[in-house]
DRENVO-619623 format. One record per atom (N, C-alpha, C): x, y, z; atom name; residue in three letters; residue number from 1. Coordinates in steps of 0.05 Angstrom, whole numbers. Layout:
// residues N
<rec><east>X</east><north>Y</north><up>Z</up><atom>CA</atom><rest>ALA</rest><nr>NUM</nr></rec>
...
This chain:
// residues 83
<rec><east>85</east><north>289</north><up>-72</up><atom>N</atom><rest>MET</rest><nr>1</nr></rec>
<rec><east>85</east><north>261</north><up>-68</up><atom>CA</atom><rest>MET</rest><nr>1</nr></rec>
<rec><east>72</east><north>248</north><up>-92</up><atom>C</atom><rest>MET</rest><nr>1</nr></rec>
<rec><east>87</east><north>232</north><up>-107</up><atom>N</atom><rest>LYS</rest><nr>2</nr></rec>
<rec><east>77</east><north>222</north><up>-132</up><atom>CA</atom><rest>LYS</rest><nr>2</nr></rec>
<rec><east>56</east><north>201</north><up>-130</up><atom>C</atom><rest>LYS</rest><nr>2</nr></rec>
<rec><east>52</east><north>189</north><up>-107</up><atom>N</atom><rest>TYR</rest><nr>3</nr></rec>
<rec><east>32</east><north>167</north><up>-104</up><atom>CA</atom><rest>TYR</rest><nr>3</nr></rec>
<rec><east>4</east><north>179</north><up>-97</up><atom>C</atom><rest>TYR</rest><nr>3</nr></rec>
<rec><east>4</east><north>204</north><up>-88</up><atom>N</atom><rest>LEU</rest><nr>4</nr></rec>
<rec><east>-22</east><north>216</north><up>-81</up><atom>CA</atom><rest>LEU</rest><nr>4</nr></rec>
<rec><east>-35</east><north>229</north><up>-105</up><atom>C</atom><rest>LEU</rest><nr>4</nr></rec>
<rec><east>-60</east><north>223</north><up>-109</up><atom>N</atom><rest>THR</rest><nr>5</nr></rec>
<rec><east>-75</east><north>236</north><up>-130</up><atom>CA</atom><rest>THR</rest><nr>5</nr></rec>
<rec><east>-102</east><north>246</north><up>-118</up><atom>C</atom><rest>THR</rest><nr>5</nr></rec>
<rec><east>-113</east><north>265</north><up>-131</up><atom>N</atom><rest>LYS</rest><nr>6</nr></rec>
<rec><east>-139</east><north>276</north><up>-123</up><atom>CA</atom><rest>LYS</rest><nr>6</nr></rec>
<rec><east>-161</east><north>266</north><up>-140</up><atom>C</atom><rest>LYS</rest><nr>6</nr></rec>
<rec><east>-183</east><north>258</north><up>-129</up><atom>N</atom><rest>THR</rest><nr>7</nr></rec>
<rec><east>-206</east><north>248</north><up>-144</up><atom>CA</atom><rest>THR</rest><nr>7</nr></rec>
<rec><east>-222</east><north>272</north><up>-153</up><atom>C</atom><rest>THR</rest><nr>7</nr></rec>
<rec><east>-243</east><north>266</north><up>-169</up><atom>N</atom><rest>SER</rest><nr>8</nr></rec>
<rec><east>-260</east><north>287</north><up>-179</up><atom>CA</atom><rest>SER</rest><nr>8</nr></rec>
<rec><east>-276</east><north>301</north><up>-156</up><atom>C</atom><rest>SER</rest><nr>8</nr></rec>
<rec><east>-278</east><north>288</north><up>-133</up><atom>N</atom><rest>ASN</rest><nr>9</nr></rec>
<rec><east>-292</east><north>299</north><up>-110</up><atom>CA</atom><rest>ASN</rest><nr>9</nr></rec>
<rec><east>-273</east><north>314</north><up>-91</up><atom>C</atom><rest>ASN</rest><nr>9</nr></rec>
<rec><east>-248</east><north>318</north><up>-100</up><atom>N</atom><rest>ASP</rest><nr>10</nr></rec>
<rec><east>-227</east><north>332</north><up>-85</up><atom>CA</atom><rest>ASP</rest><nr>10</nr></rec>
<rec><east>-217</east><north>315</north><up>-61</up><atom>C</atom><rest>ASP</rest><nr>10</nr></rec>
<rec><east>-223</east><north>290</north><up>-60</up><atom>N</atom><rest>TYR</rest><nr>11</nr></rec>
<rec><east>-212</east><north>272</north><up>-40</up><atom>CA</atom><rest>TYR</rest><nr>11</nr></rec>
<rec><east>-185</east><north>261</north><up>-50</up><atom>C</atom><rest>TYR</rest><nr>11</nr></rec>
<rec><east>-168</east><north>255</north><up>-32</up><atom>N</atom><rest>TYR</rest><nr>12</nr></rec>
<rec><east>-142</east><north>243</north><up>-39</up><atom>CA</atom><rest>TYR</rest><nr>12</nr></rec>
<rec><east>-143</east><north>213</north><up>-39</up><atom>C</atom><rest>TYR</rest><nr>12</nr></rec>
<rec><east>-127</east><north>200</north><up>-57</up><atom>N</atom><rest>LYS</rest><nr>13</nr></rec>
<rec><east>-125</east><north>172</north><up>-56</up><atom>CA</atom><rest>LYS</rest><nr>13</nr></rec>
<rec><east>-96</east><north>165</north><up>-62</up><atom>C</atom><rest>LYS</rest><nr>13</nr></rec>
<rec><east>-88</east><north>142</north><up>-53</up><atom>N</atom><rest>LEU</rest><nr>14</nr></rec>
<rec><east>-61</east><north>132</north><up>-56</up><atom>CA</atom><rest>LEU</rest><nr>14</nr></rec>
<rec><east>-62</east><north>110</north><up>-78</up><atom>C</atom><rest>LEU</rest><nr>14</nr></rec>
<rec><east>-43</east><north>112</north><up>-96</up><atom>N</atom><rest>ARG</rest><nr>15</nr></rec>
<rec><east>-42</east><north>93</north><up>-118</up><atom>CA</atom><rest>ARG</rest><nr>15</nr></rec>
<rec><east>-13</east><north>83</north><up>-121</up><atom>C</atom><rest>ARG</rest><nr>15</nr></rec>
<rec><east>-9</east><north>57</north><up>-117</up><atom>N</atom><rest>ILE</rest><nr>16</nr></rec>
<rec><east>18</east><north>45</north><up>-119</up><atom>CA</atom><rest>ILE</rest><nr>16</nr></rec>
<rec><east>17</east><north>21</north><up>-138</up><atom>C</atom><rest>ILE</rest><nr>16</nr></rec>
<rec><east>35</east><north>21</north><up>-156</up><atom>N</atom><rest>ARG</rest><nr>17</nr></rec>
<rec><east>38</east><north>-2</north><up>-174</up><atom>CA</atom><rest>ARG</rest><nr>17</nr></rec>
<rec><east>53</east><north>-24</north><up>-160</up><atom>C</atom><rest>ARG</rest><nr>17</nr></rec>
<rec><east>43</east><north>-48</north><up>-160</up><atom>N</atom><rest>ILE</rest><nr>18</nr></rec>
<rec><east>56</east><north>-71</north><up>-147</up><atom>CA</atom><rest>ILE</rest><nr>18</nr></rec>
<rec><east>73</east><north>-86</north><up>-166</up><atom>C</atom><rest>ILE</rest><nr>18</nr></rec>
<rec><east>99</east><north>-91</north><up>-160</up><atom>N</atom><rest>PRO</rest><nr>19</nr></rec>
<rec><east>116</east><north>-106</north><up>-178</up><atom>CA</atom><rest>PRO</rest><nr>19</nr></rec>
<rec><east>105</east><north>-134</north><up>-183</up><atom>C</atom><rest>PRO</rest><nr>19</nr></rec>
<rec><east>110</east><north>-145</north><up>-206</up><atom>N</atom><rest>LYS</rest><nr>20</nr></rec>
<rec><east>100</east><north>-171</north><up>-214</up><atom>CA</atom><rest>LYS</rest><nr>20</nr></rec>
<rec><east>105</east><north>-193</north><up>-194</up><atom>C</atom><rest>LYS</rest><nr>20</nr></rec>
<rec><east>129</east><north>-193</north><up>-183</up><atom>N</atom><rest>ALA</rest><nr>21</nr></rec>
<rec><east>137</east><north>-213</north><up>-164</up><atom>CA</atom><rest>ALA</rest><nr>21</nr></rec>
<rec><east>120</east><north>-213</north><up>-139</up><atom>C</atom><rest>ALA</rest><nr>21</nr></rec>
<rec><east>109</east><north>-190</north><up>-131</up><atom>N</atom><rest>LEU</rest><nr>22</nr></rec>
<rec><east>93</east><north>-188</north><up>-107</up><atom>CA</atom><rest>LEU</rest><nr>22</nr></rec>
<rec><east>63</east><north>-189</north><up>-113</up><atom>C</atom><rest>LEU</rest><nr>22</nr></rec>
<rec><east>55</east><north>-190</north><up>-137</up><atom>N</atom><rest>GLN</rest><nr>23</nr></rec>
<rec><east>27</east><north>-190</north><up>-144</up><atom>CA</atom><rest>GLN</rest><nr>23</nr></rec>
<rec><east>13</east><north>-215</north><up>-134</up><atom>C</atom><rest>GLN</rest><nr>23</nr></rec>
<rec><east>28</east><north>-237</north><up>-131</up><atom>N</atom><rest>VAL</rest><nr>24</nr></rec>
<rec><east>17</east><north>-262</north><up>-120</up><atom>CA</atom><rest>VAL</rest><nr>24</nr></rec>
<rec><east>8</east><north>-258</north><up>-92</up><atom>C</atom><rest>VAL</rest><nr>24</nr></rec>
<rec><east>23</east><north>-243</north><up>-76</up><atom>N</atom><rest>HIS</rest><nr>25</nr></rec>
<rec><east>16</east><north>-238</north><up>-48</up><atom>CA</atom><rest>HIS</rest><nr>25</nr></rec>
<rec><east>-7</east><north>-218</north><up>-45</up><atom>C</atom><rest>HIS</rest><nr>25</nr></rec>
<rec><east>-7</east><north>-198</north><up>-62</up><atom>N</atom><rest>PHE</rest><nr>26</nr></rec>
<rec><east>-28</east><north>-177</north><up>-60</up><atom>CA</atom><rest>PHE</rest><nr>26</nr></rec>
<rec><east>-53</east><north>-184</north><up>-76</up><atom>C</atom><rest>PHE</rest><nr>26</nr></rec>
<rec><east>-51</east><north>-203</north><up>-94</up><atom>N</atom><rest>ARG</rest><nr>27</nr></rec>
<rec><east>-74</east><north>-212</north><up>-110</up><atom>CA</atom><rest>ARG</rest><nr>27</nr></rec>
<rec><east>-85</east><north>-189</north><up>-128</up><atom>C</atom><rest>ARG</rest><nr>27</nr></rec>
<rec><east>-68</east><north>-171</north><up>-135</up><atom>N</atom><rest>ARG</rest><nr>28</nr></rec>
<rec><east>-76</east><north>-149</north><up>-154</up><atom>CA</atom><rest>ARG</rest><nr>28</nr></rec>
<rec><east>-50</east><north>-136</north><up>-164</up><atom>C</atom><rest>ARG</rest><nr>28</nr></rec>
<rec><east>-53</east><north>-119</north><up>-184</up><atom>N</atom><rest>ASN</rest><nr>29</nr></rec>
<rec><east>-29</east><north>-106</north><up>-195</up><atom>CA</atom><rest>ASN</rest><nr>29</nr></rec>
<rec><east>-24</east><north>-78</north><up>-186</up><atom>C</atom><rest>ASN</rest><nr>29</nr></rec>
<rec><east>-43</east><north>-67</north><up>-171</up><atom>N</atom><rest>GLU</rest><nr>30</nr></rec>
<rec><east>-38</east><north>-40</north><up>-159</up><atom>CA</atom><rest>GLU</rest><nr>30</nr></rec>
<rec><east>-56</east><north>-37</north><up>-134</up><atom>C</atom><rest>GLU</rest><nr>30</nr></rec>
<rec><east>-47</east><north>-18</north><up>-117</up><atom>N</atom><rest>ILE</rest><nr>31</nr></rec>
<rec><east>-62</east><north>-11</north><up>-93</up><atom>CA</atom><rest>ILE</rest><nr>31</nr></rec>
<rec><east>-75</east><north>15</north><up>-99</up><atom>C</atom><rest>ILE</rest><nr>31</nr></rec>
<rec><east>-101</east><north>17</north><up>-97</up><atom>N</atom><rest>ASN</rest><nr>32</nr></rec>
<rec><east>-117</east><north>41</north><up>-100</up><atom>CA</atom><rest>ASN</rest><nr>32</nr></rec>
<rec><east>-132</east><north>44</north><up>-74</up><atom>C</atom><rest>ASN</rest><nr>32</nr></rec>
<rec><east>-123</east><north>63</north><up>-57</up><atom>N</atom><rest>LYS</rest><nr>33</nr></rec>
<rec><east>-135</east><north>66</north><up>-31</up><atom>CA</atom><rest>LYS</rest><nr>33</nr></rec>
<rec><east>-144</east><north>94</north><up>-26</up><atom>C</atom><rest>LYS</rest><nr>33</nr></rec>
<rec><east>-171</east><north>98</north><up>-22</up><atom>N</atom><rest>SER</rest><nr>34</nr></rec>
<rec><east>-181</east><north>124</north><up>-15</up><atom>CA</atom><rest>SER</rest><nr>34</nr></rec>
<rec><east>-171</east><north>132</north><up>13</up><atom>C</atom><rest>SER</rest><nr>34</nr></rec>
<rec><east>-162</east><north>156</north><up>16</up><atom>N</atom><rest>LEU</rest><nr>35</nr></rec>
<rec><east>-152</east><north>165</north><up>42</up><atom>CA</atom><rest>LEU</rest><nr>35</nr></rec>
<rec><east>-174</east><north>181</north><up>58</up><atom>C</atom><rest>LEU</rest><nr>35</nr></rec>
<rec><east>-198</east><north>183</north><up>45</up><atom>N</atom><rest>ASN</rest><nr>36</nr></rec>
<rec><east>-221</east><north>195</north><up>57</up><atom>CA</atom><rest>ASN</rest><nr>36</nr></rec>
<rec><east>-217</east><north>223</north><up>70</up><atom>C</atom><rest>ASN</rest><nr>36</nr></rec>
<rec><east>-201</east><north>239</north><up>56</up><atom>N</atom><rest>THR</rest><nr>37</nr></rec>
<rec><east>-196</east><north>266</north><up>66</up><atom>CA</atom><rest>THR</rest><nr>37</nr></rec>
<rec><east>-191</east><north>285</north><up>42</up><atom>C</atom><rest>THR</rest><nr>37</nr></rec>
<rec><east>-198</east><north>310</north><up>46</up><atom>N</atom><rest>THR</rest><nr>38</nr></rec>
<rec><east>-192</east><north>331</north><up>26</up><atom>CA</atom><rest>THR</rest><nr>38</nr></rec>
<rec><east>-168</east><north>348</north><up>36</up><atom>C</atom><rest>THR</rest><nr>38</nr></rec>
<rec><east>-158</east><north>342</north><up>59</up><atom>N</atom><rest>ASN</rest><nr>39</nr></rec>
<rec><east>-136</east><north>357</north><up>71</up><atom>CA</atom><rest>ASN</rest><nr>39</nr></rec>
<rec><east>-110</east><north>343</north><up>62</up><atom>C</atom><rest>ASN</rest><nr>39</nr></rec>
<rec><east>-93</east><north>358</north><up>48</up><atom>N</atom><rest>PHE</rest><nr>40</nr></rec>
<rec><east>-68</east><north>348</north><up>37</up><atom>CA</atom><rest>PHE</rest><nr>40</nr></rec>
<rec><east>-49</east><north>338</north><up>58</up><atom>C</atom><rest>PHE</rest><nr>40</nr></rec>
<rec><east>-46</east><north>353</north><up>80</up><atom>N</atom><rest>ALA</rest><nr>41</nr></rec>
<rec><east>-28</east><north>346</north><up>102</up><atom>CA</atom><rest>ALA</rest><nr>41</nr></rec>
<rec><east>-36</east><north>319</north><up>114</up><atom>C</atom><rest>ALA</rest><nr>41</nr></rec>
<rec><east>-62</east><north>316</north><up>120</up><atom>N</atom><rest>PHE</rest><nr>42</nr></rec>
<rec><east>-71</east><north>291</north><up>131</up><atom>CA</atom><rest>PHE</rest><nr>42</nr></rec>
<rec><east>-69</east><north>268</north><up>112</up><atom>C</atom><rest>PHE</rest><nr>42</nr></rec>
<rec><east>-74</east><north>273</north><up>87</up><atom>N</atom><rest>ALA</rest><nr>43</nr></rec>
<rec><east>-71</east><north>252</north><up>66</up><atom>CA</atom><rest>ALA</rest><nr>43</nr></rec>
<rec><east>-42</east><north>244</north><up>64</up><atom>C</atom><rest>ALA</rest><nr>43</nr></rec>
<rec><east>-24</east><north>262</north><up>65</up><atom>N</atom><rest>LYS</rest><nr>44</nr></rec>
<rec><east>4</east><north>256</north><up>63</up><atom>CA</atom><rest>LYS</rest><nr>44</nr></rec>
<rec><east>13</east><north>239</north><up>87</up><atom>C</atom><rest>LYS</rest><nr>44</nr></rec>
<rec><east>3</east><north>245</north><up>111</up><atom>N</atom><rest>LYS</rest><nr>45</nr></rec>
<rec><east>10</east><north>230</north><up>134</up><atom>CA</atom><rest>LYS</rest><nr>45</nr></rec>
<rec><east>0</east><north>201</north><up>133</up><atom>C</atom><rest>LYS</rest><nr>45</nr></rec>
<rec><east>-25</east><north>198</north><up>124</up><atom>N</atom><rest>GLN</rest><nr>46</nr></rec>
<rec><east>-36</east><north>171</north><up>120</up><atom>CA</atom><rest>GLN</rest><nr>46</nr></rec>
<rec><east>-21</east><north>156</north><up>98</up><atom>C</atom><rest>GLN</rest><nr>46</nr></rec>
<rec><east>-15</east><north>169</north><up>76</up><atom>N</atom><rest>ALA</rest><nr>47</nr></rec>
<rec><east>0</east><north>156</north><up>54</up><atom>CA</atom><rest>ALA</rest><nr>47</nr></rec>
<rec><east>27</east><north>147</north><up>63</up><atom>C</atom><rest>ALA</rest><nr>47</nr></rec>
<rec><east>41</east><north>163</north><up>78</up><atom>N</atom><rest>LEU</rest><nr>48</nr></rec>
<rec><east>67</east><north>155</north><up>88</up><atom>CA</atom><rest>LEU</rest><nr>48</nr></rec>
<rec><east>66</east><north>130</north><up>106</up><atom>C</atom><rest>LEU</rest><nr>48</nr></rec>
<rec><east>46</east><north>128</north><up>122</up><atom>N</atom><rest>SER</rest><nr>49</nr></rec>
<rec><east>43</east><north>105</north><up>139</up><atom>CA</atom><rest>SER</rest><nr>49</nr></rec>
<rec><east>38</east><north>79</north><up>121</up><atom>C</atom><rest>SER</rest><nr>49</nr></rec>
<rec><east>22</east><north>82</north><up>101</up><atom>N</atom><rest>ILE</rest><nr>50</nr></rec>
<rec><east>17</east><north>59</north><up>83</up><atom>CA</atom><rest>ILE</rest><nr>50</nr></rec>
<rec><east>42</east><north>52</north><up>67</up><atom>C</atom><rest>ILE</rest><nr>50</nr></rec>
<rec><east>55</east><north>73</north><up>57</up><atom>N</atom><rest>LEU</rest><nr>51</nr></rec>
<rec><east>79</east><north>68</north><up>41</up><atom>CA</atom><rest>LEU</rest><nr>51</nr></rec>
<rec><east>101</east><north>55</north><up>58</up><atom>C</atom><rest>LEU</rest><nr>51</nr></rec>
<rec><east>102</east><north>62</north><up>84</up><atom>N</atom><rest>ASN</rest><nr>52</nr></rec>
<rec><east>122</east><north>50</north><up>102</up><atom>CA</atom><rest>ASN</rest><nr>52</nr></rec>
<rec><east>117</east><north>20</north><up>104</up><atom>C</atom><rest>ASN</rest><nr>52</nr></rec>
<rec><east>91</east><north>12</north><up>107</up><atom>N</atom><rest>ASP</rest><nr>53</nr></rec>
<rec><east>84</east><north>-17</north><up>108</up><atom>CA</atom><rest>ASP</rest><nr>53</nr></rec>
<rec><east>91</east><north>-30</north><up>82</up><atom>C</atom><rest>ASP</rest><nr>53</nr></rec>
<rec><east>84</east><north>-17</north><up>60</up><atom>N</atom><rest>TYR</rest><nr>54</nr></rec>
<rec><east>89</east><north>-28</north><up>33</up><atom>CA</atom><rest>TYR</rest><nr>54</nr></rec>
<rec><east>119</east><north>-32</north><up>28</up><atom>C</atom><rest>TYR</rest><nr>54</nr></rec>
<rec><east>135</east><north>-13</north><up>37</up><atom>N</atom><rest>GLN</rest><nr>55</nr></rec>
<rec><east>164</east><north>-16</north><up>34</up><atom>CA</atom><rest>GLN</rest><nr>55</nr></rec>
<rec><east>175</east><north>-38</north><up>51</up><atom>C</atom><rest>GLN</rest><nr>55</nr></rec>
<rec><east>164</east><north>-43</north><up>75</up><atom>N</atom><rest>LYS</rest><nr>56</nr></rec>
<rec><east>172</east><north>-65</north><up>91</up><atom>CA</atom><rest>LYS</rest><nr>56</nr></rec>
<rec><east>167</east><north>-92</north><up>77</up><atom>C</atom><rest>LYS</rest><nr>56</nr></rec>
<rec><east>143</east><north>-93</north><up>64</up><atom>N</atom><rest>ILE</rest><nr>57</nr></rec>
<rec><east>136</east><north>-118</north><up>49</up><atom>CA</atom><rest>ILE</rest><nr>57</nr></rec>
<rec><east>156</east><north>-122</north><up>26</up><atom>C</atom><rest>ILE</rest><nr>57</nr></rec>
<rec><east>162</east><north>-101</north><up>12</up><atom>N</atom><rest>CYS</rest><nr>58</nr></rec>
<rec><east>181</east><north>-103</north><up>-11</up><atom>CA</atom><rest>CYS</rest><nr>58</nr></rec>
<rec><east>209</east><north>-112</north><up>0</up><atom>C</atom><rest>CYS</rest><nr>58</nr></rec>
<rec><east>217</east><north>-101</north><up>22</up><atom>N</atom><rest>LEU</rest><nr>59</nr></rec>
<rec><east>242</east><north>-109</north><up>34</up><atom>CA</atom><rest>LEU</rest><nr>59</nr></rec>
<rec><east>242</east><north>-138</north><up>43</up><atom>C</atom><rest>LEU</rest><nr>59</nr></rec>
<rec><east>220</east><north>-146</north><up>56</up><atom>N</atom><rest>MET</rest><nr>60</nr></rec>
<rec><east>218</east><north>-175</north><up>63</up><atom>CA</atom><rest>MET</rest><nr>60</nr></rec>
<rec><east>221</east><north>-193</north><up>40</up><atom>C</atom><rest>MET</rest><nr>60</nr></rec>
<rec><east>209</east><north>-186</north><up>18</up><atom>N</atom><rest>TYR</rest><nr>61</nr></rec>
<rec><east>210</east><north>-202</north><up>-6</up><atom>CA</atom><rest>TYR</rest><nr>61</nr></rec>
<rec><east>239</east><north>-203</north><up>-17</up><atom>C</atom><rest>TYR</rest><nr>61</nr></rec>
<rec><east>252</east><north>-179</north><up>-18</up><atom>N</atom><rest>GLN</rest><nr>62</nr></rec>
<rec><east>279</east><north>-178</north><up>-28</up><atom>CA</atom><rest>GLN</rest><nr>62</nr></rec>
<rec><east>299</east><north>-193</north><up>-11</up><atom>C</atom><rest>GLN</rest><nr>62</nr></rec>
<rec><east>294</east><north>-194</north><up>16</up><atom>N</atom><rest>LEU</rest><nr>63</nr></rec>
<rec><east>311</east><north>-209</north><up>34</up><atom>CA</atom><rest>LEU</rest><nr>63</nr></rec>
<rec><east>303</east><north>-238</north><up>37</up><atom>C</atom><rest>LEU</rest><nr>63</nr></rec>
<rec><east>284</east><north>-246</north><up>21</up><atom>N</atom><rest>LYS</rest><nr>64</nr></rec>
<rec><east>274</east><north>-274</north><up>21</up><atom>CA</atom><rest>LYS</rest><nr>64</nr></rec>
<rec><east>262</east><north>-282</north><up>49</up><atom>C</atom><rest>LYS</rest><nr>64</nr></rec>
<rec><east>249</east><north>-263</north><up>61</up><atom>N</atom><rest>LEU</rest><nr>65</nr></rec>
<rec><east>235</east><north>-269</north><up>87</up><atom>CA</atom><rest>LEU</rest><nr>65</nr></rec>
<rec><east>206</east><north>-276</north><up>82</up><atom>C</atom><rest>LEU</rest><nr>65</nr></rec>
<rec><east>201</east><north>-287</north><up>59</up><atom>N</atom><rest>ASN</rest><nr>66</nr></rec>
<rec><east>173</east><north>-295</north><up>53</up><atom>CA</atom><rest>ASN</rest><nr>66</nr></rec>
<rec><east>167</east><north>-324</north><up>58</up><atom>C</atom><rest>ASN</rest><nr>66</nr></rec>
<rec><east>184</east><north>-337</north><up>74</up><atom>N</atom><rest>ASP</rest><nr>67</nr></rec>
<rec><east>179</east><north>-364</north><up>82</up><atom>CA</atom><rest>ASP</rest><nr>67</nr></rec>
<rec><east>155</east><north>-366</north><up>100</up><atom>C</atom><rest>ASP</rest><nr>67</nr></rec>
<rec><east>140</east><north>-388</north><up>99</up><atom>N</atom><rest>GLU</rest><nr>68</nr></rec>
<rec><east>117</east><north>-394</north><up>115</up><atom>CA</atom><rest>GLU</rest><nr>68</nr></rec>
<rec><east>96</east><north>-372</north><up>114</up><atom>C</atom><rest>GLU</rest><nr>68</nr></rec>
<rec><east>92</east><north>-361</north><up>90</up><atom>N</atom><rest>ASN</rest><nr>69</nr></rec>
<rec><east>71</east><north>-341</north><up>86</up><atom>CA</atom><rest>ASN</rest><nr>69</nr></rec>
<rec><east>75</east><north>-316</north><up>103</up><atom>C</atom><rest>ASN</rest><nr>69</nr></rec>
<rec><east>99</east><north>-309</north><up>109</up><atom>N</atom><rest>TYR</rest><nr>70</nr></rec>
<rec><east>105</east><north>-286</north><up>126</up><atom>CA</atom><rest>TYR</rest><nr>70</nr></rec>
<rec><east>92</east><north>-260</north><up>114</up><atom>C</atom><rest>TYR</rest><nr>70</nr></rec>
<rec><east>94</east><north>-256</north><up>88</up><atom>N</atom><rest>ILE</rest><nr>71</nr></rec>
<rec><east>83</east><north>-233</north><up>76</up><atom>CA</atom><rest>ILE</rest><nr>71</nr></rec>
<rec><east>53</east><north>-232</north><up>78</up><atom>C</atom><rest>ILE</rest><nr>71</nr></rec>
<rec><east>40</east><north>-255</north><up>74</up><atom>N</atom><rest>GLU</rest><nr>72</nr></rec>
<rec><east>11</east><north>-256</north><up>76</up><atom>CA</atom><rest>GLU</rest><nr>72</nr></rec>
<rec><east>2</east><north>-250</north><up>104</up><atom>C</atom><rest>GLU</rest><nr>72</nr></rec>
<rec><east>16</east><north>-259</north><up>124</up><atom>N</atom><rest>ARG</rest><nr>73</nr></rec>
<rec><east>9</east><north>-253</north><up>152</up><atom>CA</atom><rest>ARG</rest><nr>73</nr></rec>
<rec><east>12</east><north>-223</north><up>157</up><atom>C</atom><rest>ARG</rest><nr>73</nr></rec>
<rec><east>32</east><north>-211</north><up>147</up><atom>N</atom><rest>PHE</rest><nr>74</nr></rec>
<rec><east>36</east><north>-182</north><up>150</up><atom>CA</atom><rest>PHE</rest><nr>74</nr></rec>
<rec><east>14</east><north>-167</north><up>136</up><atom>C</atom><rest>PHE</rest><nr>74</nr></rec>
<rec><east>6</east><north>-176</north><up>113</up><atom>N</atom><rest>LEU</rest><nr>75</nr></rec>
<rec><east>-16</east><north>-163</north><up>98</up><atom>CA</atom><rest>LEU</rest><nr>75</nr></rec>
<rec><east>-42</east><north>-166</north><up>113</up><atom>C</atom><rest>LEU</rest><nr>75</nr></rec>
<rec><east>-46</east><north>-188</north><up>124</up><atom>N</atom><rest>ASN</rest><nr>76</nr></rec>
<rec><east>-71</east><north>-193</north><up>139</up><atom>CA</atom><rest>ASN</rest><nr>76</nr></rec>
<rec><east>-73</east><north>-175</north><up>164</up><atom>C</atom><rest>ASN</rest><nr>76</nr></rec>
<rec><east>-50</east><north>-168</north><up>176</up><atom>N</atom><rest>LYS</rest><nr>77</nr></rec>
<rec><east>-50</east><north>-150</north><up>199</up><atom>CA</atom><rest>LYS</rest><nr>77</nr></rec>
<rec><east>-53</east><north>-121</north><up>190</up><atom>C</atom><rest>LYS</rest><nr>77</nr></rec>
<rec><east>-47</east><north>-115</north><up>165</up><atom>N</atom><rest>SER</rest><nr>78</nr></rec>
<rec><east>-48</east><north>-87</north><up>156</up><atom>CA</atom><rest>SER</rest><nr>78</nr></rec>
<rec><east>-77</east><north>-79</north><up>151</up><atom>C</atom><rest>SER</rest><nr>78</nr></rec>
<rec><east>-85</east><north>-57</north><up>164</up><atom>N</atom><rest>SER</rest><nr>79</nr></rec>
<rec><east>-113</east><north>-48</north><up>162</up><atom>CA</atom><rest>SER</rest><nr>79</nr></rec>
<rec><east>-119</east><north>-35</north><up>135</up><atom>C</atom><rest>SER</rest><nr>79</nr></rec>
<rec><east>-99</east><north>-28</north><up>120</up><atom>N</atom><rest>TRP</rest><nr>80</nr></rec>
<rec><east>-103</east><north>-12</north><up>95</up><atom>CA</atom><rest>TRP</rest><nr>80</nr></rec>
<rec><east>-108</east><north>-29</north><up>71</up><atom>C</atom><rest>TRP</rest><nr>80</nr></rec>
<rec><east>-105</east><north>-54</north><up>72</up><atom>N</atom><rest>ILE</rest><nr>81</nr></rec>
<rec><east>-110</east><north>-70</north><up>48</up><atom>CA</atom><rest>ILE</rest><nr>81</nr></rec>
<rec><east>-128</east><north>-94</north><up>55</up><atom>C</atom><rest>ILE</rest><nr>81</nr></rec>
<rec><east>-147</east><north>-98</north><up>38</up><atom>N</atom><rest>LYS</rest><nr>82</nr></rec>
<rec><east>-166</east><north>-121</north><up>41</up><atom>CA</atom><rest>LYS</rest><nr>82</nr></rec>
<rec><east>-159</east><north>-142</north><up>20</up><atom>C</atom><rest>LYS</rest><nr>82</nr></rec>
<rec><east>-152</east><north>-166</north><up>30</up><atom>N</atom><rest>LEU</rest><nr>83</nr></rec>
<rec><east>-146</east><north>-188</north><up>11</up><atom>CA</atom><rest>LEU</rest><nr>83</nr></rec>
<rec><east>-170</east><north>-205</north><up>7</up><atom>C</atom><rest>LEU</rest><nr>83</nr></rec>
């Protein structure tokens, strides 16, 4: 999985580059999220959950479902990102 990297402490983290068009919603240019585990299988499971939410956000934007701050509300409900 190309988004998973290992830190110097052998913990896994998720790193995703955010497209320029979505940086306004995320208020940053990449997501760097520690998965707080050294177990690859558990890290992969957590990463897939986060990537699923991220892909939903990208799809919402592509389908122009970003009216009335829909993406911001979705991000606020997501426990994996702090705005």
